[in-house]
N, C-alpha and C positions, 0 to 999 in steps of 0.2 A: 312819540309813542305810537306803535302800530298795534292794531287789534285785528285778530283773525276770527272769523265765525266758522265753526266746524260742525258739519252734519254727517250722520251716517243714514243712508236711505235704501229703501227697496220698494218699488211700486208705490210711490207716494205722489203721483202726478196730481191727484185730486186735492192735496193739501199743501204741497211744496210751494206753489205759486204765491199763495197768501203769505207764507212765512218769509220767503225771500224778499217779496215786495215790501214787507214791513221793515226790513233792514236796509233799504236803499239809502246809500250815502252815509250810513252810520258806522261802517267798518271798513278796513283797508283791503281785506281780501276775504273771499268765501271759499272754503274747502268743502267739497262734497265727496264722500266715499260711497260709491254705489256698490251694493252687495248682491246684485243680480236682478235688476229691474227688467221687466218685459213690457212696460208701458212707456209713456213719454217723460218719465222722471228726469232722465239725463238731458234731454232736449230743453226742458224747462230750466234746469240748473245752468246749462251753458248760455241760455238766452239772458240770464241775469248776471253773466260775467263770472260765474263760479268756475274754479278749477276742479275738474271731475277726475277722480281716480277710481279704479275698479279693484274690488277685493272680494273673492268668493265667500259667501256666508258660511260660517263654521259653527253655528249655534253658540256663539260667544260674543256678547255685546262689547266686552272690553277689548277683544282682539280688533274689532272694527274701529272702536273709538281710538285705540292707540295708533292705528294707521293714520287716522285724521290728524292726530297730534303731531305725528312725524312729518306731515306735509306742510304744517303751518309755519309761517315765518314771523308772526307777530310777537310782540313782547307780552301781550295778554291774549288769551284764547276764550272766546265766548262759545260755549257748547249749546247747540240748539237742535231740537228735533223737528221733523217736518210738520208735526201737528201742533207746534208751538208758534206763537207770533206775538209781536208787540202791538199794543193799541196805537191808533193813528197818532203820529207825532212823538211817541214815547221813545223810540229808538235813538233819537237825537240826544237823549240823556245818557246814553251808554258811556261815551268818552268822558264827559264831565264827572260822572259817578265814579268811574275807575280812577280818575285823577284825584278826586277828593277822598275816597275811602280806601284806595289801594296802596297808599304810601307805606304803611307798615303791615301789609297783609300779602299772603300768597294765594288766598282763596276768598272770593267775595260771594256772599249770599244775597239773593234778592227775591221778592215775592212773586209767586206764581199762583194764579187763580185757575182752579180746575173747573171747566165747564162741561156739562153733559152734552155730548156731541149730537144727541137726538133732539134736545129741546133748548139748549143754551142756558139751562139753570145752573147756578153756582153750586158746586159740590163741596169744595174745600179751598182753603187758602193756606199755603205753607211756603217757607223759604227754601230755595233750592241752591245748591252749590254749583253755579254755572259759569263763573268767570275765574279763570286760572292764570296765575303768573307762569309764563313758560320758563321753567328752570330745568337743570339737569336732573334726570331721574323721575320727571313727572310722567305718570302712567295711570291707567285705570286697572282696577282689579275686580273680579267677580264676573261669572258668566252672564248673569242678569242682575238688574239693580246695581249696576257697576258703580264703583266709588273711586274718586281721584285720590292718589297717594303720591308721596315723595319717597323714592327709594324703598317702596313697599311699606312705609309707615304712614300714619295719619298726618295730614297737613295741620300744623299747629297754629300758624298765624292766619286767623280768620277775622273778617270784618263783615258787617251787615249793612246793606244799602236799604234805606227806608222805602216803603212802597210809593211815597209821593215822588221819589227820585227815579225809581225804575220799577217797572211792573211788566210781567209776561202773562199771556193767556195760553191755556192748554185745553185742547178738545179731544184728547186721546181716550177718554173714558165715557162710557155710556152703559145704560142698563142692557142694551142689546148686544154690546161687545164684551161686557165684563167677564162672562163665563168662559168664552173662547180664549180671551187673554189670560185669564187665571189658569186655565188648563195648560196653556203654552208655558207660562211662567213656572208652574209647578214642575213640569218635565225638566226644565233647565235647572231649577234649584235642586232637584233630586240628583241630577247629573253632577252638579258641583259638590253636593254632599257626599256622593259616592266616590268622588275623585280622591278623597283622603286628604285634601288640602282646602277645606272650606274656610271662608272668612268667619270671624267671630260673630258677624251680624247675620249669618245664614239662618239661624233659628228665628230671628225676628221676621225675616222675609217669608219663611215657611209659614209661620203663624199667621201673618197677614194674608198670604195667599189662600191657605185653608179656610180662614175666616171668610174671605170673599167668595169661596165656593160652598159656604154653609156647612162645612165639616167642623162642627164645634169641638169634637173630641180631639182631633189632631191639632186644631187651633190652640186649644188649651195645652196640649202636650208640648208643642214647640214654644208657646209663649212662656211656659214655666222654665223650659231650658234656657231661653233668652234672659228672663228676669233673674234667674239664679246666677247668671254671669255678671250682673251689675250693669250700670249705665254705660252705654257705648258712646263714642265720640262721633255721632252721626246726626244728621238733620232728622228731626222728628223721631228720636230714639225711644220715645215713650209708647210706641205703638203696641208692643206686647202687653204692657201694663194696662193699657186701655182695653185691649181685647179681653184680658182676664177679668177685669172689673165689670165690664158690660155683660159678659156671659154669666159670671158667677152671681151677679145681682138678680138674675132670674132663676136662681137655684137656692131656695131657702135652706135646703139641707146642707149646703156648702158654706154655711156662715163662717166657720173658722178659716176655711181656705180663702174666702173673700177678704176677711180681716187681715190675713197675712199678706195678701197681694196689695191691699191698701197701705199697710205699714211699710212695705218695700217701696211702693210708689212715692210715699212721702219722704222716705230716706234718700232715694236716688234722684228725685226731682223736687227738692224743697221749694223751688221757685214757682211751681204750678199750683194755683189756687184750687183747681178742680180736684186735685188729689187730696188736698187737706179736707175739702168738703166731703169727698167719698170716705175718707178715714173717719171723719166725724160721724157720718151716717152709720158706719160699722160699729163704732164705739157706742152709739146710742142704742143700737139693736142689742148690744150686750149689757145694757143698763149702766154704762159708764157715762153719765150725762155731764159730769164735770169735764172729762176728756173731750166729749163731743163739743161742748161749748168752746173749749180751748182751741180745738182744730177748726171749728167753724169760724171763729173770730180771726184766726190766721188767714183763712181763705179770703174773707172779705177785705182784710187789710192788704193782702197781696194784690187783690183785684183793683184796689184803689191806686196802687203804685204802678199799675200796668205791667206787672211781672209776667214772665212767660213770653219772650220775644226771641228773635234771631233763630238759632238752630232748634229751639223747642217752643213753638208758639202755643199759647194758651187757648183753650176752647171754652173758657168760663164766661159765658155771655150774660146779658142782662136777665134773661129768664132764669138762669141758674142762680144768679144772685138773689132774685126775689124768692125762689123756693127755699134757698138756704136761710135767708132772713126769717122766713115764716117758721122754719124748723128750729132755728135758734130760740125763738120765743117759747116754743113748746119745751125745749130742753131746759131752758132757764126755769120754767114753771115746775118741771119735774125735779130740778135741783132743790127748789124750795120744799117740795114734798119730801125729798130725801132728808132735808134738815128736820122736818117733822118726825121722820122715822128715827133719826138720831136721838131726838128728845124723848121719843117713846122708849127707846132702849135704856137711855140714862135714867128716866123716871122709873122704869120697871126695875132696874137694878137697885134703886133706892127703896123699892117696895111701896111706892106711892100709888096704890091701885085705885083708890077712890078718885084721885085726881085724874088718872088716866081715863077712867070711865066717864067722868064729866066731859073730858076732851073728846072722847069717842062719840058722844051724843051731839056735840056742838061743832065738830070739825069733819074734815074729809076722812078721818080715821074709820068712820063707820062704813065707808065705801071700800070695795075691793077686799084685800086680805088683811087690812090693818087690825080690825077687831079680832079676827081669827088669830092673828099673831099675838095679840095681847093676851088672849086666853091661853095660848101656848106658853107664853112667858110666865103667866101666873100659875101654871100647872105645878102641883107639888109643893106650893108655898102655903103652909097652914094659915098664915096671916091673910091669905087672899081668898079663902074659901067663900066668904060672903060676897066678895066682889066678883068672884068667878061665877057664882050662881046668877048674879045680876047681869053679868056680861053675856051669859048664854041666852038670856031672855031677849037681849038686844040683837042677836044674830038674825040676819035675813034667813028665810026658810032654806034656801039652797045651801048656805054655809052652815046652818044648824044641822042639816043632814050630814054634811062632811064631818062636823065635830063629833056627831054620834058614831059615825063609821070609825073615826079616829079612836074613839073610846070603846069601840067594839060593842056598842049597845044596839046597833042595827047592822044588817048585812050589807055588803057592797052591791051596788047595781051599776049598770052601764052609764046611767045619767050621772051618778055621783063621781064615777071615774073621770068623766069629761070635765065636770066642774072642778074637781080636784086638780086636774092637769092645768086648767086655766089659772087657778088660784095659787098653786104651789110656788111659782117663781117669786111673786110678791112676798109671800111668807118667808121664803128662804132669805131674801134680801133684808127683811126686817129682823129676823132672829139671828142671822149669821149662819154660815155653812157649818161651823163647828157645833152648832146646837140643832142641826136639822136631821140628824140620824133618825129620830122617832118618826119624822115625816116620811122618810124613805121606807122605814119599817112598816108603816101603815099601808104603803103602796104595794108591798110584797104579797098582799092578799088579792091584788087585782088580777084581772085576766091578762094574758100575754100582751095583748094590744095596749091595755091600760098601763102595764109596766113599761112598755116601750115609750108610750106617750110621756109618762112621768120622767123616765130616764132622759128623754130629749130635753125636758125643761131643766133638769139638773145639769146637763151638758152645757146648755146656754148660760147657766150661772157658773160654769167651770167647776162644778162640784163633781169631779171625775170619779172619786171613790164611791159616792152615793149613787151615781148613775150606774157604775159597774155592779154595785150590789143588786140592782134590779135586773141586770143582764147575766147574772151568775150562771144560771142553768138554761142555756138556750136549747130548745128542742131541735132535732135534726131537720124538722120542717120549717125552721125559722127563715125569715127572708134575708136576702143579701144585705139589706139596710141594717137589720138587727146585728148581723155579724160585723158589719162596718162600724156601727156604733161602739160595739165592744172593743174592737181593735183600736179605735180612736181614743177611747178611755185609757187603754193600756199605754198607748203612745204618749199621752200627756202625763202619765204616771211614771214614764221612763222605763217601762217593761217592754223593750224593743222586740224580743223574741215572741212574746205572747201577742204583741200588737201585730207583728208580721203574720203570724199563724191565722189570726182571725180576719185580717184584711185580705189575705190571699184567698181565704174561703169566700169572703164577700165578693171578691173580684171574679171568682169562678161562677158564682150565682147570678150576679148582676153587675157587670163592669161599669165603673163610673170614673170620671176625671178626678173626683175628690179622693177615692180610694187609691188611684194611681199616684196622686200627689203624696199621700201619706206614706205609701210604700217607698216612693223615691226619697222622702225626707228621712225615713228609717235608714236607707242605704247611705245617705249622706252623713247621718249621725254616726253610723258604724265606721265610715271612712275617717271621720274626724276624731274618733275616740282614741 
């Protein structure tokens, strides 16, 4: 079995020496394709016994890679860059690893550690597809971030070499170089996109590049394009999902978009514990603690089995496990509170008001909105008049003011609106959306900002019609956020045309990634109708 090491280089004299030296005696031939060096790169390559070929740079990494493949005579090809090298003594493992793991594979992955070129700190660990069986039709595709293919299709037979068997180091990234590289990469990716023949993975690379250049809006745009196409057969194909979840986590107003991204991540990468943990967090924010506990337990179970290796490494570390375990405890506690709420509703339906009042004095029901909800449930029940009077006397002052506003016995003020906004979500969960219309009706007397605040709470509870009732008459001076909220409500109610009209207005007033996503989903829904 012969092994060829293939390089493409240009002005790499400062790095090539170490890379070639690390391969000494480990491969049968070294192929170096020089794309226009003006330093000592070629001399260094020849000094290490490499066969050097010259190929003018064409702003196309695949073109140069394919020249190197065409010159190689080995049965297997090790693809190496000048800024990559093997730790001392590691290269001797290349041949045994190929013999052991390559019997039923055409592509072998092994671990590469990314080191910051400025300070040597570890940036990332990932598996890279760098050992290829030389077969007919083997070629690279893509102007940049080139990918190996067979006859233009994905290579199907893949095996993973564990890190203790083979490991490579890479020093091509650093804080000082990242922006220049990102701008170069972006220009090449845009060229490929404009060619009319881009790869399926082009959106992933664009999202990653824009993210590295701190352009969040374009990173989100192309990440959604990539995610909507489903999982790709690539190493570290989850990049776009991670970009979406990281950016959206810092945008509280984009909760529903974040939840959708998390649900897609779980669907497409069920083996990754961090995506189940992220989905659990989203479910908890929406009040679905049972679902949060379910997904959180999945994440911890997957972490125990070592899931997320090979082409899709997991980043769920010990710190993440500790955080999730703490949150699971809280979600389980909240589940117990939900069980109390169910008992409240069941007892209320049975008209056992005195029993409920006794519980409200003795348990957590007196906290938050539970006692308020109890009053709401008793309202209109003749048999509960005496109990209602007693319940009113038990209300803390702030809630007592809200109850009086609700009953129109005192006027609304700004302070009451704020307390109402904090309280209403708990109350809706207790009494149920189908009984919450009077709560929305009370908020219609609020200021415009008070209505928007309460509408946001109803949206978090997915009470779209109630939220929409508070946004019914938006003034011309309303903010882009208010128009976006109304459009989102229409979207979830299936009124695509109305949704589009208000979302377009929102986009004109204050463009956002969330609005863009909803507009895109409307177009997709129309296409699939």
